C-alpha positions, 0 to 999 in steps of 0.5 A: 134747740140748745139755745131754747134749752139754755134760755129755759134753764136760765129762766128756771135758775133765776126763778128758783133764786128769786123764790129762795131769796124770798124764803130767806127774807120771810119773817116767820112767826114763833110757835107760841101759845098765850093763855092770859088772865086779862084780855082787856082793861076798861081803865088804867091809871097813868104812871101806876102799875097793873098786874098781868098774869097767865101762861106762855108756852112755846115749842122752843126756849123763850129768849125774851118777853117784852111789854109795850104800850101801843096804839092801833092806827090804820091797822098797825100797832104803833109804840107809844111807850117804852118796851118793858122786859119780863125776865125769863131763864131758858124755859119753854113755859113761863108762868107770867106775873108781870107788873106792867107800868103804864107809861103813856096815856095814848095807848089802846093796847098792851103788846106782849111780844115773845121772842124765840131765837130769831122769831117772835109772836105778839098778843094784845090786851085792849085798853079802854082808857088811861086816866090820871096824871103823873105825880112826879119824876125821878133823878137816878145817877152817880154823883161825886161831892167834895168837902170844901175848905174855908171860903174867904170873904169880906166877913171872915177875911176883912183884911184881904177882902176889904169891900163888903159882899165880896170874896173868893170863888167857891168852885168845889162841888159840895152841894146837891139839888134833888130837884135840879138847878138851871145853870146857864141853860143846863139842869144840874144836880151837883153844884158849887157854892158859887153856882147855888148862890147865883140862883139865890139858893133855888132848889138847894137840898144839902151839902157834904162837908168836913166839920173843922171850924166856925168859918165866920170867926175861924175858931176850931170846933172841938166837940164834933169833927169830920164828914157829915151831910147837912141840909141848907137851913142857916141854923143847921149849915151855919150851926155851931157844930157844923160851921159852914157860915162862909157858904151863907154869906151874901156875895155881890147881892146874892146868897143861899136864901132860906126862902128858896131852899128845900128842907131835906132830912136824913135817916141812916140805914146802916149795915149789919156791921153796926152790931146791936143797933142793926135794924135787919128788916128795915135794912133789907127793905131799903136794900131790896128797894134800891136794887130793884130801881134802875141806876140810870133814868134812860127813859121817861118810863124809868123815871116815872116807875122810879118815882112810884117805887120810891113812894114805898118808903113813905107807905112803909117807913113813914106812913104817919105822913099819910094820916095813918092812925093805927100803928103808924110808922115814922121815919124819924129823920134829922137835919144832918147825918154825921159820919162819926159822932163825938169825933172832936178832941175836946169830947169825953165821950167815945167816938161812934161810927154811924155809916160807912161805904156800902150803907144807905141814907134815906132822904126826906125832902119837902118842896112847896109843901110836898114830900119827896123821898129818896135813897143814896148809897155811899159807894166810896168815901175817903179813909178818915182814919188817917186823921185819927189821933189818940186822946189819953183816957178817951180813945181815938178822935179826929185831930184838928190839924189832921182833919185838914186831910179830909178836904177836897177828897171825893165822895161817890154816891149812887142817888135815887130820889123822887123829884118834881115833874 
């Protein structure tokens, strides 16, 4: 009798344990109610946003809301896009106003997943079709550039390099490519003169430099001096107050050729420190746009969305390029952006500061006849006041010998720019 009771007890305990174990592994559905204003979309446009609104209510604090493009396959919803988070703060009711970005052409539904602690519940919006093609991508990231010293070659140092089309290596990362350059099988955006020359200037966009001398004849430039950004047009990069002729020389049959470069222009968006010239509305627009775009392109959706958002620069600040005739906006960009104007020691004008760390510069790029826009923020820049000298009767300028301190110092930029696909 005791053996039977013991056996019965053992089986009972085992079954109880099994049921308890199953209960622990069971995934509970959150107690969430959806009241959406959109239950289906007949047609969506790829790489463009769509607004989804409504109310979501839960019995406990909602800890997360995620939108994902999915496809219904064999009664299962399979993710085809990246999860896009709708930010919520400790509340049980959310008045939804989501700008969902269409990042896949394969989707049949948009999943709205609501997380409450360790539970969740999903609702699905049907999608009839996704039409259209992506217009471009984006580069998002932090880069370091350094201004290069004079690069010796047969043209400016004929006594050292006696053979035409020869010269020293130029391995300072001074150049940036918006659309990227294929170097040894790797797509690079930060480049040296040697790397850019090796591809005949293909996709070269701009250079960071320190104005000091005409690098062809080594004569010092007296009217302008110091840090600047320049596009790569020979007339600009090799211009009389820019002075980087040494970057344009042909070496071993290769050169940065105008036919292959992009045309990039710059518009400085300075902060309130600039005083009376501060354009508050424009600055706040650029600042808010820059902040809402991710700092890194971790997914394809991130790149597509950044491309779309950066397009607001054109529609808001440069819509004359879109053919707007009534009250058109024009960016008014230049082929260069100087850190300081009239910084040369021969000038009689007062030196003017144009941008500093924290400021923005809008990039307007033309590649194969198509416009691309971007923003770069100056994160960190070498203190050029160490190169100041005082010119009697005029004021502070950047000295000729002192300017040599500015070479090879790091400039850190956070760049967000539209690119080709």
